[in-house]
C-alpha positions, -999 to +999 in steps of 0.1 A: +787+219-008+783+250+013+754+248+037+734+277+051+734+285+088+701+279+105+707+311+125+713+335+096+688+363+103+675+370+068+663+334+063+660+323+099+648+355+117+644+358+155+609+366+168+616+403+169+624+404+132+592+387+121+567+407+101+533+416+115+504+399+098+486+424+076+450+428+066+441+404+038+437+433+014+474+442+018+498+418+000+523+403+024+552+410+000+547+447+004+558+443+040+585+417+033+601+438+006+597+472+023+629+493+027+630+484+064+626+447+060+654+425+073+641+392+060+635+376+026+603+364+010+607+329+023+620+322+057+617+299+087+613+307+124+630+284+149+624+282+187+626+257+215+593+246+232+591+256+269+555+246+276+526+229+259+489+236+269+460+217+253+426+233+253+392+216+249+374+249+238+381+282+221+397+289+188+431+274+197+434+237+206+471+239+215+492+268+230+529+266+229+553+287+248+587+288+231+621+306+232+641+316+201+678+319+198+677+355+209+662+343+242+628+359+234+597+340+247+570+335+221+534+324+223+524+300+194+486+293+191+476+263+169+443+267+152+446+243+122+415+221+119+414+192+144+402+171+115+425+174+086+413+168+050+435+137+048+413+122+076+438+126+104+431+143+136+454+173+146+474+151+170+477+124+143+488+150+118+515+161+143+526+125+146+524+114+110+560+115+100+588+090+104+570+071+131+538+072+152+545+085+188+523+085+219+501+116+224+521+126+255+553+129+236+546+153+207+550+182+209+567+186+243+591+207+262+626+208+249+618+201+213+625+226+185+597+240+164+601+252+129+575+274+113+576+285+076+569+322+069+556+329+104+540+363+111+531+379+144+496+391+153+473+397+183+460+366+199+429+366+221+434+337+246+403+328+266+411+323+303+416+287+312+401+293+347+375+317+361+396+333+387+412+361+368+393+392+382+389+379+418+351+378+414+347+345+396+345+360+361+365+348+331+391+372+319+404+372+283+441+375+279+454+392+247+490+386+237+510+391+205+524+359+191+522+335+161+490+318+150+496+285+132+467+278+109+484+254+085+499+223+099+521+218+068+541+249+078+550+233+111+579+209+118+590+196+152+625+183+158+632+162+188+663+180+200+667+212+221+680+245+208+714+241+223+719+208+205+705+222+172+729+252+174+758+228+180+747+206+151+743+236+128+778+249+137+793+214+131+777+210+097+786+246+085+822+240+097+827+207+078+809+218+046+827+251+041+850+251+011+873+278+024+908+262+022+893+229+012+865+209+028+874+191+061+873+153+066+850+145+094+872+117+105+908+130+106+896+167+107+921+177+080+913+200+050+914+182+017+915+194-019+882+193-038+873+158-049+894+142-022+865+133+000+837+108-003+804+123+009+782+103+032+758+083+010+729+088+035+729+126+041+752+139+014+767+166+037+797+152+055+828+139+038+855+114+046+890+109+031+885+088+000+919+071+003+916+062+040+887+040+052+897+046+088+884+082+085+849+071+078+850+046+107+863+072+130+839+099+118+808+076+122+819+062+156+842+084+176+830+117+160+794+105+161+783+113+125+757+086+126+738+108+152+740+139+129+730+118+099+696+108+113+686+145+112+704+154+079+687+126+060+653+143+066+645+161+033+631+192+050+662+197+071+684+191+040+665+218+021+668+243+049+705+237+052+711+238+015+690+269+010+666+252-014+638+276-007+619+270-040+611+236-026+599+249+008+563+259+003+555+235+030+572+207+050+569+171+039+571+158+074+556+174+105+576+155+131+611+142+131+622+122+162+653+101+167+644+064+171+640+053+207+641+090+219+679+088+214+701+119+219+724+134+193+759+136+208+781+163+194 
């Protein structure tokens, strides 16, 4: 199996390549398929959260500051309903994935955020304090960023961008079929059919004729840490390039049990 890099710009564009949100009367595909477009019809924006601000009033209940892999800082304003149709609050919706987490842990600085088909637009942020103009009057702050209206287009992964890049590079390296796929235990290239794929994630392979390779790959090479991320169906679809199944994310939040780190 050949996986797709999470940092290939036509499917995982940086912020500067995202399309601007158009008026509702103009079909989005006209922008996406224009001669100057550098991205495809379905794509995913990835960034690391730098700061989280919760607001009790105004159109946006949560403001995220994030940084993409091109080192561009992005404002992400969350406006999806605080009460979701499924009966969950916005915070509960953010937590309703593999486990329920305390409110002060999700989302938070250092996590990666994934947004399907993100578009940029002007965002009018009401001032959080009344000191902006020096005379005690509130000042509105307009920025260009991403407005997140649909929580199902959001996914939060409990690793930072550096770790995600390292994980992505590792998976791409060991699933490439150029010269034969490599065993994750002994690191040697093997002929097609010579590796047994991990039963949990289906990405990484170990020499079928040497059980020591799997033991080494899971222990010394730390595949069990990778596997916890790769088992997630949304992450699997992104890495396999299964875009027909990515109208929305199945799970909003993926966190490693016990706030554990992935060691690469």
